[in-house]
Every structure is written in C-alpha cells, then in structure tokens.
N, C-alpha and C positions, 0 to 999 in steps of 0.2 A: 505493500498499500504506499503510495506516494504522501511525504511528510510535506507540509505547507510551511514557508517560511516567510517571516515581515522584513522588509528593509525599511523605514519609516522613522523619520525622513533620512532619502539619501542626501548627505551633507557635500558640502564643496559646489554646489550648483546655485543657480540663480531660480529662486522659490522654492514650492514644496512638491518634493515627488514622493511617491509610494509604489514599491515595488513588491508585489506577492510572488513566490516561486514555487513549484512543486517540486519535490526531490525525489528520486526513486533509485537507489543500487547505485548513489554517489554522482547524478546526472539530472542537471534540470530538464523535466518533462512536460511545464507547461508554466507559463509565466504572464502576468497581468501588470499592466503600466496605469496608475491613477494619480493624476494630479487633485490634490486636495487644496486648490483656490481657485477664485473666477478671477477675469479680467475685467471686461465688461467696458473698457474703454469706447469701442464701436458705440456704444449708446449716447455717451459725454459728447459725442461731436455732433451728431444731429443738430442740423437746426444752426450751425454754427458757420461763419465766413470761409469757404472751402481753403482761403489763403493763410487762414489762422489754425487749421488742422493739423499740420506739423509738429506744432510746440505740444498742442495737447497727447498724440500718438505717440510722440519721442519718451513722452514718461513713461510708456507700457514697460521699458525695462531702463536699469541705471548702470547695466554692464555693456549692452549692445548701444552704446550710446547716440549713437550716429542714423543706426542703419533705418529705422522709423521714418526719423524726419525727410531723409533722403528718398525714402519709398513715396511717402507721403507726395510731397512737390512733385514728383516724376508722375502721381497719379493724376494730380489737378492739371499739371503740364499737358498729360495725354488727354484729359478730358475736352482742353479749350485749345488745342492744338497750338502750344506756345514752343518757338526753339530758343533755347537758352545760347548763348554765346561762348566760344571754345574755351575760354580762359574759365569760364565759371565750369564746364564740364572738368577742366584739369584741376580745379580746384578740388570738386566734389571727388575726383580720383584721389588726390592726394590726400584728404582726409579718410576717406576709406580705405586707402592701401596703409596707411600710417597707423587706422583701428585694427586691421588685421594683422599688423606686425605685433603690436602691442596686446592684441586680445590673445592669439596661439600661443606667445610666450608666457604669457599668465596663465594661460590653461594649463600648459606642459609643465610647467613649475609648482605653480600655487594651486591647482584642482586636481591635476592627473598625476605628477609625480612621485607623489607618497603612496599610489597605489601599487608601485614598483620598486619604489627605494626604502631600505630600512633605516630609519634615523639612527635608532640606539644602536645597531650593526656599526654606525660609521666610528662608535667610540674604539673599537679595536683596530681602525685603519692606522698604518702608518703613512704620516704625512710624506715622507720622503718618497713613498711607493707612489702616492697618490700625486706629488708633483712630476713624478717620472711619467705616468699616465699621462697627466693634463698636456705636457709638452708635446708628448708622441701622437697626440691627436688634434693639437690645434697651437695657434701662434698667441694666443689670448695673453697678455703679459702677466694678468694675476696668477702665476702657477709654482711660485715659490714654495719648499718645505716651510720656512719660515710662516707665509702667509695660510697654509692649510692646518699647520699647527695651531695657529690662533684660532680659528675656525673649529679644529676639535674641542680646544679649551672652552670655547662659550658653548658648544653641544652639553659638554661634561657640566658645567656649572648649570645649566639647564636641568640635567637628570639628577644632579645632585641634591637640588633644592627639592626635589620632588614634582615640581611643576615644569613642563614642558612647554606651557606656552602655548606657541603656534603650531609644536609639534604633539600635541595631545591626542588622546583616544586614535593612534593611528594603530593598525595590522603588525604591529612590530615582533619580529619573531614568528612570524606567519609561514607555513612552509612551503608557500607559493613566493616566496621573498627569495631571489636567488643573485643578487648582485653581491658580487665583492666587497668587502667592507671598504678598500680603496674607491670604489665607485660609489658607493654611498657617502661618503666623505665629499667627493668632487660634484655630487648632485645637490647635497646640501648647501654645501659654498654656493656653488651658482642660483640655488633657491634665494637664498639673501642678497646675492648682487642683483636678480631679477627685480626682485622690490624696491631697488634704489633707481634701476634703469627705467622700469614702467613710467616711473614719475616724469622724466625725461620725454619722452615721444610723445605724450599726450597734449606739450606744449604744441604742437603743432595745431590740434583743434584750437586751443585759444589764441592763436595768431590768426587764423581764418574765420575762426567761428566766434570767437569771443571769451567762448568760457568751455570747460570740459568739467564733470559730463555735460549733456545736452547742448553742445554747441549750435549757432543760430543759422538757418538755413530762409530761404526766400523762394518762392513759388517765379520761376524766370530768370533764375541765376543764382546769384550768393549776394548775401548784404556786406561784405568787404570790399571797400573800395583801393583799387591799385594806383598809388601815386606816389614814385620812386623817391620824391623829393620832399613831402610833405609828412612832418612826423604823426599828425591824425589818421593818416592812412595805411596801407600794407607797401611800406617803403621799402626801401634797398636793404636797410639793415634787418629788417624783420624776413624778408625772401632769403636771405642771406642766412639767416639763423634756422630756416626752415630747411635749406640743404643742408648744414652741419646735422641738425639732429637726425634727418634721413641717412646720412653718412655714418654717425654713431651708431643707428640701429640696426645698419646693414653690417657693421662690423659683429654688434653685440650677436645677432643672430648667425653669422657665418662662424663666427669663432666661439661661440659659447651653447646655443640652444641646439643648433645643428649636430656638431660633434659630441654632446650629451645624449641628444635620442638617439643616433646611431648607436653610441656604447651602449646605452643601455639596452636597447632593441636587441642588441647580439646575443644577449642573454636570455631571451624569453622570444625566441622563434617559435617555440611549441604555440604560442600564442598567434599565428598564422594559420591556424585551422580552427581558432574557436572565434566566436560572434560572427558566424557568415551572414545568417538570414536567409532571406527569400532572393534576393538578387535585382530587384530594380532599382533603380537609380537614376534621380533626376537632378537636372541644373539649369535654373533660367537664364544663366549666361551673367554677366558683368564686367565691368570698365569697358564703356565704351571708347572710343577714339576718333568716331566720325557721326556723333549725335547717336541719343537713346534709340530712335528708331531702326537705326542701322544695326541689325543684330547681329551680321556679317563681320560687324569692327568689333566684337567686344572681345576683351583677350579671355575672358573665360567663355568659352562656348555655350550655347543651349540645345537641352536634348535630354532623351529617356533612352537608358539602357536598360533591357528587360531580360530577365533570368541569366545575367552575367555575361552576354552576348556583345562582344564589342564591335562585330563586323556589322550590326547596324545601329543607328542613332536614330529616335524617333523625333519629331518637331515637337516642340511645346505651343498650344494656342491658347492664353488665355482669356481669350474672348469668346470663343464659343462654347461647346459643351464639355469641354475635356475634363475641366476640374469642378468638383463637386465636394461638399462637405456634409457629413451626415451627424444625426445628431441621437442613433437609436441606443449607444450606449453611453451616453453623454449625458449630463445634468442639465438638458436645456430642453426646449419644447421648441416645434416648428408649427406654425397655427393651421397649416392643412396636413398634419400626420409626419410623426416621426419615421416610416418606413422607406421613404425615397430622399435623396440626396437635393441638395440646392447647389446653385451657380453662387460665387459669393455676390455677385451684383444683386442676388436676390435673396441675400443671407439675411438670417436674425439671429439677435442673441437674446432668446428668452430665457429666463434662468429658472429652472425647473428643480428645486431641491428638497424632496418631501421623504428620500431616503434617509438611513441612518446616519449621523453625524459623528465625524471621529471625535473621541476615540472609539474605536470598535475593534474586535478581535481579528477577523476578515472581511474583505470584500465580498458582496453581492454581487457576482459576476454574472449570474443569470437576468440580472436588471441593470439599470445603467450605474457605473462606477467610476466615470471620472469629469473631472471639467473641462476636458480636454474635447473638442469637437474631433470629427475623424473624416480627415481631408482621402481624396481618393484622384487619381488620373485615370482617365478613362475605366473608372471600376476598380482600379489596380493599387496597391498600399506603394509607394517610394520612398527610399532612403533619400534624405537631402544632408549637404554637407561638404567637408572637405574632400572626401572620397570618392563621393558623387562628381563632385566638378571635374578630377582629375580624370575619372572612367571616363565622362562624357569628352572630355579634350582630347583623350586617347582616342579614343573611338572616331572620332570627326579628323583624325589626323594630324593634331596641332602637333607640329616637328617640337617645338619647346618644350611642351609639357611630354611627349613622349619620351625625350632625351632625358628629361628631367626625374621622370618616373622609373625608366631602364636603369639611369644611373645609381638611384638607391637601392633598386632591388639588386644590382651586380654587388653592391659594397655588402649589403647582407646576406649576399648569397644566398636567396630565396628564390621560390618560382614564383610569376607570376600571379599563380592563385590567392598567393599568402595575402595578396590586397585587399581581396573578399574578406576581411576576419577583422577582429577587435587590432591585434598588430597594426593590418593594414590600415585602418582608419587612422590610429596615433601619428604613424609613417608618414600619410597623404598632407596630414595638416602641418608638419614640416616642411615637407617639399613643396607645396604650395605656398609657405610663408619666403621661402627662398624665389620664386617665380615673381610674388608680389613684391616682394622688398624691392627687385631689379625694376619691373614695371612701374614703382613711384617712382624712382629715381628718373625714369622716361618722361613721366609727366610733369616733374618737376623742369626736367630740361625743354619740355614744349612749351609751359608756359612762361619760363624765364625766356625764351626767345620769343616768344610771341611779344612779350613786353617792350625786349629790346628793338623790336621791330614798328613798335607805335600803338600795338593793339593794346587798351587797358580797359576793353568793357569788359563789365562782370554783369552784366544785367540786362533783361527783355523787358521793358515798362508799359509796352505799347498795347499790352492786353489789361491794364490794372482796371480800370473802368468796367465794374460788372455790367455796366447798360450796354455793352458791348457783346457780351455774353449770349450764348444763346438761351432760351429759354429752360431748356432740358438738355444736359450732356451727362456723359458718362465714360471714367478712362480707368486705366488699371496702371499700378507703379509697381516694378519689380526689379529685384535686385539679387545677387549673392553674400548674403549677409555670411559673417564668418561661420553662422552655425548651420547657413545653407540656405536652401531657397527660400525668400521672403517674397509675399506681393499684398499691397493693399490695393480693392476696388473699392471706387466712389461714384455716387450718382449725386448729380448738382439740380436743382431745379429752381429757378426764380430766384437765383445768384446764393443759394443756401445749400448746406448739405444734406440732402434726403435719406441717402443710407450709405453705410460706411462698413467695411469689413476686413479685417485682416487674418490672413494666413501664413502664420510663422513657420519657423523651420522645425521646433519641437513640437508644434501641431501633428506636420507630418510624421514625424519620426517616434513621438510619446504617446499616441491618440490609441483609444480602445478599438477594440474588434468591431468591424463595420455588420450591415447586414448578413453578408455572407460567411460570416465568422472569419475573415481573411485578419490577422494579425497585423498589427504596424510593425515597424523597424526594432523598437524597445523589447517588445514581446518576442518577437521572431528571432532576433540574436541571441536571445539568451537559451534558445532551446540547443540542447545538448551539451552546455555548459558545465564542466565537473566542478563538484563543489567538494573540496577536501574536507572540510568543518562547516557543518550548517549554523552552528553557533559563531561561527566568524567569516561570514560569506563575503569573502574579499576579492572573487570571482566576478560575483555578481557587479560589484562595485568599478571593476576595472571595465568591464563592456559597456556599462552605461555611461561611465565618464569619458569613454573614448568617443561619443558624439557630444560632448561638452554640453548637455541640457541647458536649457535658460527657460523656465517655466513662469516666472514673474516674480512679486515681490509680495504681496500678503493678500489678506482674504477677509472682506468685509460686506455682508450682504445686507441691504437695506430692502425696503418694500417700496410703493408708488409714494408713498406719503415720507418717506425718508426716514422711518423708524428702525431700529437696528433690529436684525433678525438673528443673525447669528454672528459668531467671532471663530475662525478656527485660525489655532496659534501652534505650532510644532516647535517644541524648544527640546536640543540637545542632539544627539550623533545618531549615525546608525549602527546596527547590531557590532558589539563588539567593542 
C-alpha cells in the first residue's frame, strides 16, 4: 500500500506551495500540487485606465520584479497598435537581460544549491585543497587558501553557536548529499559572495526604471529620457555605469556561477534520469531585435515541442483557440460551468473556496484542490522555463543555442536524453544565463550606437489621447520570464479595462489535473522519483526547486462587501 507524505510549505520559493506524494517500494507513484494562496489581481484592474495597469499587475510578485509590467505594456500596445522606438526596445531588453542574470544566480545559490550542497560537511574541508580546486576551474581572483580558511571559520562559528542562521533547517548529512567537503566549502563561499553581487546588478533597473523592485515602465516606450549632457536624464555617466555593471555581471557568471554549476552537476549525473515528466515543452519566445511583432527576430525562438521530439516544432497562437484555462480542480467557478476551458480573453476569476481550509491532513483530490487554474495548449499540458526555451531553440535550428547546449553536454559527458530531467532543468538555467548575458551586452552596444548616431527617442505618445482609440480593442502581451512563458490578455472598452487575465509560468507548471486527468509538470515529473527517507524527502524538493517555483505572496480573501473571510498563513519549513 502506498504511503502519502506531505511537504507544506515548500520553502525557498515565492509563495505557498504544498506537495503531496504517494510512495510505494521507495518510489513516488502519484503526486499532487496545490497552491494554498490566491492572487486575484485581474479583478483589481478592471475599470482602470489600460495605461496604468502595468503598475498594478507588476505587484503580482516581488521576485519577478519587471516581467508583469513589461508583459502588460506589450498587451496594451498590441491592443492599440502602438509601435515603440528602437531605443525603448533595447532598454527593455537590457532590463530583462539583467533580471535573468540576477534571477538565475540567486536561484542557483540561494534557492536551489542547498538541495545539493551540505553546509555542515564543509567544516571538514581542507582550505588548501579547496583553493586548488577553485583555481583549476576558474580564474576568479578570490581563491586563496586564506580566503577559504576564513569562510570555514565563519561557518564554524555558526555551528558552534548552535544557530546556523541562513543555513538552518537543511538536509545536512542526507544520504543523497554526494559532494566532497572541498566542493561544499567552495559552494558556500560563493553563496555568500552572490549575496553581495546581486545587490549590484539590480542597479541597472534603478538607472532605467527609477527603482528596484518594481521599476517604471510606460505604454509606448520607456519613461527614462536619454540626454547625454543633462544630469537629470540618462546621461553619459549613467550609461557608462550600466556597461560597467553588465561587464562585472558577465565576469561573475562566467567565473563563479557556471564553473560551480558544472562542478556540482558532475557529482549528480544520476539525476539526469530523474524528473523527466511528460515531455511537452513550450516557449513564447522573447528578446525582440526588430520589433515585438516580428517573432522571427526574437533571440529565444517561439514554439512547442511534443513528446521530446526535437525534429518538429509547432507554432504558438495566443489569439486563436490553442490556449485555454480550466478550473475543474481549482477553487474557482466559471459562470457557465467548470467542465469546459476558457480562452484568457474570456477568462473569469471567480473565487469558490467552500472546501476544507488549511491546516488539514490531506488534500481531497477527488474535488477542487488548488488556487491555481489549469492552462492547456491544444488540450495538452506544457512545461515552461529555461529547459523549454533551450529545447525549442535547439529544435528551431538556432546555432547559438545548439552550440551552448552541446558544449555543456560534452563537458558533463552526458547524453542528450539527460536534458529531460531535474539535472537538465538546472543545467539549462545556467546555459541560458550565459547566452542572455552575451545578448544583453549586444543590446547595450546597439543602444549606445543609436545614441551616438543622434537617436535619443524613447517613447511614442501619438496615441496618448483615449479619444483616438477604438471603442473596443483587445490585445495580448507575452514574454519569456526567467521562470517561463508568461502572457497577459486585455480587453479594452470605452477607454477602460473591461477584462484582464494573466497566465504565469508557474500556472503552467504547478496546476492541478485537467478534466482529462492529465497531470501538469510538477505532478508529472515527481513520478518514479526514488525517495531514500520519507521523513526527509529531499528528492521532492530537488525536482520542484529545479523549476524555480513562483506562486505569489499571501492569501487574504474578502467578500464583495470587503469583509474578511479567511486568512491562510504558512509558517515554518518543509519536512526535515
């Protein structure tokens, strides 16, 4: 008989996520993913000026701190037929690229690395051997025996005090931890360095967007004025600082993040056969170089891979009937019944939470069991994220992506099939970080050349008067957020937002079963995962974290009169 275990909350993610898994003979035979929180921002923006919506929907998340704003302004621009200046496109790309650099490094070290790195074991490391290891894989200057000795002393003080602080509640000593002590010490040292570095790269958002998190955007372009001589605008000094921050970020990624990723992955090659899932992958494509409407100019190609078949890539249509959301297993109602899906332009966010409220022993998976809706492409579940982007690019014949993927596989000496796994998902994030870093430098050079040639335009305001808009319009904005395919759909009527729907990456990956009983990515990839100790389910955490889940920030439910209904609060850490 299968034993059901619960991991709630999944920690080191954004938002509240619960995983229930059934284990039999040491392997997971079934799994259920449940978000125990609700968003509802789509309801907040109804009736508002479409040009203001980005500022509201950007607050969907404090981690994906620019993606919802960018997707929103693209949706409005699509609805109203607005073309933005080339400089605004480059600035948007630079801001998005710097987000990738920041987000992926933070995910690797601060959200995912401790699933593989044993902090306590680092205490037995020889700093001299750690130094030799560091210098053998990278030219990063902080690699002396004395440096690693100081890091070891710092960790020792944590342990001896009985308070591990940021390293508390880990799976230290778990049988699945395989790194030598010296690799553990190296990773912990760079964990601490990444905490300092990540504070620098986000300054690019403050230069172009005024602040971070939640930098400013503008329908029609960007709100920052280019004026190389005026201290009140984006002048030569600030542009030079952006270039400096990008170069420093490139150095950290190439000399710290990527060498660490490859070094750690080399000890966990068996995870190239775990966490495979159903094999459908989708990318909306992103980083336009010739206007947002020219999908062929995107650095990340658009498309769908089915059943791991890279020889055929299917096109994505956001406007037709390809994409639908279902609520048959979600705590929402559709006004005309829950048995059929709805295209996001016709989507509804009607909360129906009449079931058991946490805490409860187990989910009732025969009924609704999550606050996440269930999106499908042509009726099929999709995995989205870094792995999907690289696979679609590979299948599209993008040589730059193919070379990067083949190089990483060769370095690790693993077959192509290892990509379809927990290891492949984590490696893909590193591979694309290097690609995006190089592209972001290209975007910066293009911007600088435009400015040198006398083009300082940053916004198109010809459309600004609502009286020039059509009485009714609808649009879709899409992009590749660091966590995967993101799209917003908007309907505009009489100058106001009539309907608005967001389908985020973790909606695709974390959603409950659809009416056909098909599992989404989280539930599917956990099947057949070996679990050494059900009381310490590190293996579940590894695969779920490989997606970099982003669920949201809190749960507060109110009725239509503003009265408080219930509050769901998760405090603590995962099992173990």
